[in-house]
N, C-alpha and C positions, 0 to 999 in steps of 0.2 A: 504493500500500500504506500503510495507516494504521500509524503508530508507536504502540507501547504507551505509555500515560501514564507520565510520570516519577514515581517514588516521592516522596512528600512528605518533606521534610527540614526540621526546625525550625531557625529562625535564633535562636540563643540566645547570651546573654552569660554568660561563665563567672566573672564577678567580682561578680555582683549578688545573691548568696544561694544557697540550695540549688538544685542543678541540676534536681531533679525538679519544683520549682515553676516554674523557667524554662521547662521543656518544656511543662508544663500551661498556662502563660501563652501560649506560642507557639501552642498548639492553639486557645486562646480567641481570640487575635488573628487567626489565619488563618481561623477560622470567621466572625468579624465582618467581615473584609475580603473574604470570598468566595473565598479561596484553597483552603479546604476546604469541600466540599459535603455536605449531608445524605445519609447513606447511604454515603459514601465510606469505604473501608477504610484504616485506618492501617497503616504498616509493622509487621510482626511485631516483637516486643519485642527479641529477641536480635539480629537483623540491624541494627535501628536502634541498639542499644547498640554494636555493632561499628563501625558507620559513624561514630558520634559519638566513639568511643574512650572510652566510659564503662562503668560496671558495669551488668550486666543488671538488678539490683534497682532501680537508679535509674530506669530506664525503666518498670519495673513500678509503682513508686510514682507516677510521673508519670501513667500511664494511669489508676491508681486515683483520683488527685486529679481528673483530668479527668472521670472517671465521677461522682465526688462532686458536681462542679459541674453535672452534667446534660449534659455535652458529648458523651460517648461511651458506648457500651454494648458489653459483651463478648458474643459469640455462641459457644456451645460448639462447639468443633471448627472454627470458621471464622475467628476473630480478633476484632479490635477495630474498631468502626465508629462513624462520626459518627451521632449520633441523628437520626432522621427527625423533623422538626418537624410536629406535628399542630395545626391551628388549633382553638382552643377558646375559648368565650366566658368572660368573667369569672364569669358566673353558674354555668357548668358547673364551673369551677375551684373555686368556693366550695362546690359540692355534691359533695364527694368525700372526706369524712372518715368513717372507719369505726373505731369503738372497740369493736366486738363481738369481735374476735379478741384473744387474749391472747399477744402477742409480746414478746420482749425489745426494748427501744428501740434504734433505729438510732443508733449513735454517730458522731460527726464526728471522725475521726482518720485522715488520709490515710496517715500512716506505718504505722499498724496495719493499715489495709486492704491496703497493699502487702505487708506482712509475711504476712498471711493468704493473699493470692494467690500469693506466692512459695513458701509452704509447700506449697500444692496442686500448683504446678508441679514442685516438687522431688520430691514423691511420684510424680507422673505420669512423671517422667524416670528412675525407679529401675529400669525394665526390665519385661519382659513377665511375669515370674514372678507378680507380683501380679494380673495381668489374666487369665492363662490357667490358673489353678489353683483348685481348691476348697479350703476350709479347714475346720477343726473347726467344727461347728455352733455351739459356744459361744465361738469365737474362739481366736486363737493365744495361746500363753503370754505372749509379749511384750506383746501388747495388753491381756491381763488383768492383767499386772503393772503396766502404766501406769494402768489403771483403779483398781487397789488403791491405788496411790500418790495418785491424784487424790482418792479417797474417804477417805484415812487421817486427815485432820483431823476428819472427822465420825464415822468408824468406826475408832477406834484398834485396831490389830492385825489388820485384815481382810487376808486372803491371797488370792492369785490363784486357788487351787484351789477357792474358794467362789464365784467370779464367772463368770457366763455373760453374754456380750456378745449383746445382742438388737437386732433391727431397730426401734429406738425404744421409747418407753414402752409403746405399744400392744402391741408384740411381747412385751415383758416381762410385761405383764398377761396376755396370752394364754397364755404359757408357764406362769406361776404358777398361773393358774386351772385349767389343764389338770391340774396336779399335785394340786390341792386339792378340786375339786368336779366333779360330773357333773350331767347334766340332771336337774332336779327337786330338787337340793340347795339349801339356803338359805345365803346369804351376807349378813352384816350390812354396811350402808353408812351413811355419814352421811346425814342427811335431805336435804341438798343435796350432790351428788357430781359428780365429773368425768363429763361426758356420754359420753366414750369408754368408760369402764367400764360405764356403764348400757347402752350399745349392745352391748357385748361380752357382758354377762350375758344380755340379751334374746336375742341370737343363739344362745347356748349353752344356753338354757332354764334358766338359774339363777334361783331365786326370791330376791328381795331383801327384807330386813327392815330398814327405816330406823331409825336411832338418832337420838334427839333431840339438838339442839344449842342453845347459848346464845351470848352474845357472845364467849366464850372458846373456843368450838368444841364438840367432842364431849363428851357427858355420860356418864361411866362407869356411873352407876347405870342409865341407860336401856339401855346395852349389856348389863349383867348381867341385866336383865329380859328382854331379847331372847334371851339365851343360855338362860335357863330356859324360855322359851316356844317357841323355834324350833329349838334345838340346831343352830346354824349350823356349817358346815364351816370358814368363814373370816370375817375382817373386813377390809374394804378402807377405807382412810382416807388423808387428806392432812393430817398434823398441823402442818406449817409453811406459813404463808401459804396457808391453805386456799382452794381454788378452788370457789366464787366469793367467799366472805365475807372473805377475807384473815386470818382468825383463826389465831393460833398457840397450840397446846395447851400449857398451863402444865406445868411439870415434875411437879408433884404429880399431875395427871391422867394424865400419861404413865405414871407408876409404877403408879397404881391400875389403869389400863387393862391393862397387862402382867400384873398380878396376877390380874385377872379372866380374861383370855384363857388363862393357864396353868391356872387352876383348872378351867376348862370345856373344856380341850383344843382351843381355837380358834387356828388359825394366823392371824397378822396379815400382810396385804399392805400395806406402807408405801410410799406413793407420795411420794417426796421430791423432786418435780419442782423445787421452789423452794429446796431446802435449801442450795444453794451461795450464795444471795444474801445472807443475813445475815452480817455480819462477826463476830458473836459468837453463834452459833446454840446453841439448846438441844440436848442429846444426842438423836439419833434413837431411835425405839423399838428399832431393831436394835442400838444400842449398849447399851441396857438389857437386852435379851433376845434375843441372837443365835440362841438355840435355837428360838425360835418365831416368827420374823419373816422374811418374804420382803421384802427391801429393794430398791426400784427407784430408782437414781440416774440419771435421764434428763439429757440434755444440751440439750434443745430450749430451755429457759428460761434457761440460764446461758451457753450458747455460741451455738447456732444451731438453729432449727427444721429447717433443711435437712439437718442431719447424720443425722437418724433413727437415733440410736444411744443405747442405755441399758445400764447395768450392773445386772444382776440378781444380788444377793448372797443366797445361800442359806445355810441353817444349817450345811451340811457338804458335803464333796466328793461324797458319794454322791447327795445331792439335786441337786447341780449336774449330775451325769451324767444324771439323769432329765430335768432341764430341757433339756439338750442334745438328748435324744431328741425332746422336744416341739418345740423350735425346728426340728429337722430335718424334722419332720412337716408344719409349717405354713409354713415359710419357707425351709428349706434352710440358711440362715446369714444373719447380718448382712453388709452389704457390706464385703468386705475392704479396698476402696479407702478407704471412709469411715473404717474403723477405723484404717488406716495414717495417714491425715491427722490424726485425733484424737490418736493416740499421738505423732506428731511434734510437734504443737502443745503437748502436755503436757510433753514432754521438753525442748523449747527455750524454754518460757516463754510462747509465744503464747497458749495457753489461759488462763493466769492474767491476761495483759494484756487479753484480750477480756472476761473476767469483770470486771476492774477498770473497763473502759470502760462496760460495761452498768450496773454499780453507780453510777458517776458520773452517767450520763445519767438513770438512774432517780431519783436524788436531785433532779436539776434538774427533772424532770417532776412529781415530788411537790410541789415548791414551787408550780408552776402549778396543780395540782389543789387544794391546800390553800387557795389564794387564791380560786379560782372556784367550788369546790364544797366549802365547809368542812363541810357536813353529811354528806359521804360518809365511809364507814368504810374505813380503809386502814392501811398501815404505811409509814414513810419509806423502807424498803428494798424495798418490794414494788411491782411495776409494774402491778397492777390495783387497782381500788377497787370498793366495794360500796355501792350507794345505795338505801336504803329510801325509798320514795316518799311525798310528803306526802299527807295525807288527801284523798281524792277522786280521786286518780290511780290508774289501773290500768296495770300494766306493759305489757300488750299495746297499750293505747291510746297510751301514751307512745312506744313503739317505732314505731308506725304514724305518729304525728304527727312524730316526729323524722326518719323516713325522707323525709317530704315536704321537709324542710330539708336533705336529703343527709347525715344523721347516722345511722350504723348502731349499734344497741344490741343487746345480748343480754339476754333476760328470764330471771327466776328459774326459770320452769317448765322450761327446758332442763336444769336441774341437779336437778330435784326427783325424789326417790325416793318421796315422798309428796305432801303438800300444799305448794304453792308460795306464798311471801310475795309481796307487791307490791313488787318490787325489780328492779334491773338491775345487771349487772356492767359496769364500764368498763375497757377495756384501754388503759392509759396509754401503752403502748409501741407500739401499732399505728400511730398517725399517723406519717408520715414525718419530720416535724420538730416541734420545740416550738411553732413558730408555728401549725402545723396543729392540734396538740393544743389550744392556746389558743383557736383559732377554734371548734373543736368543743365545748369545754366552755363557752365563752361562749354558744353557741347553746343548749346543754342548760340552762344556768342561766336564760337568758331564758325558755325554754319553761316551766320549772317555776314561774316567777313568775306565769304566767298561769293562769287557771282552766281545768280540763280542757275544759269545754264551749266556752269562748271559743277554745280552740286547735284544736277539731275541724276537719278539712279536708273533711268530707263535705257535699255540697250536694244 
């Protein structure tokens, strides 16, 4: 009869620094020495903590640190396992950099990673009520109160009765558009706009009227002309760290825009996806005109894309009730488990710590971008950049040629509600490390130094 394999137990010293680092070091040493094998499951965190006579969170931090080092991976519902090593050539490793996605940068902070994991585990251990019940389609009062507190620095005086919790920004856009426009109606958008909204409008049969932009963003006079010509039901825009151009609309234009919208009876859908990133932000449109703005405060860019949660702030409680009906119709509700995690993080300071870590890593990556692509347009607090191409280059040709070097780019036509310039957006946060970002931007800079014809890969 075969005996069950003995559970792994780290050999650690308790006088050489933080225990979580000692455990992570033990994992690394036992992997190197062959005592831990690829694919092997590590002991569950709580039993290991009990066996070592230490706090559960210390083991959580240790496993998070081992994960940061690429030694282990968590599998949902199964536990923590040693990573399987896949052989790959150095050429393949060099061809794996994608700057097409616009993600918050991955920060390197084992203690914060452990804190994040611990918060999720604590919510999961709260009992079955969270898992076996339905909630109000617009979210519980406690979750909406937490959202109001999170947004209060940008929207002073905002109250929970005006907030609907939505399944991500796309869910908030769907709910808002359902209240404002029907098939065949016209909605104004920036000439370059978020592709998710363009897709939603096309799906719902909404006619789009593009509004011209310059280096500072949206042009109010072009919007007024569109109001007179098309009588739009709504205006959708991203006034802070515009996607893709990174422009932030000046305060004067914001006030002028609000005045025009009020005069023509146009409701504004303000996508403030990046609004939490600036340390000294301009007031959102919803702070200037709460009566005529549907404000969307998503969490994908300031906390995590995996959360799929956004706060939709409506002009009043009656409009919020209508939004709840829309959410019920297309989604049922946002995930209560996700909302509970977010609320816990906001109440215990984890959310603020994550935001701070994202801001710090963004600043470091901006230094890399400024050095390697000084001609790109961006903002020191923004984690994407906008690159207008040198004469002779076409965006599609550049993206195709970059793909041959393993570099993923997104071209301006993806964002175009009208004509598209020859430009690309660069997601500085998408590469896993600063070193990967450096390698990718070096490749792009080298490519742009060559004539388009010389760089062609067609034979």
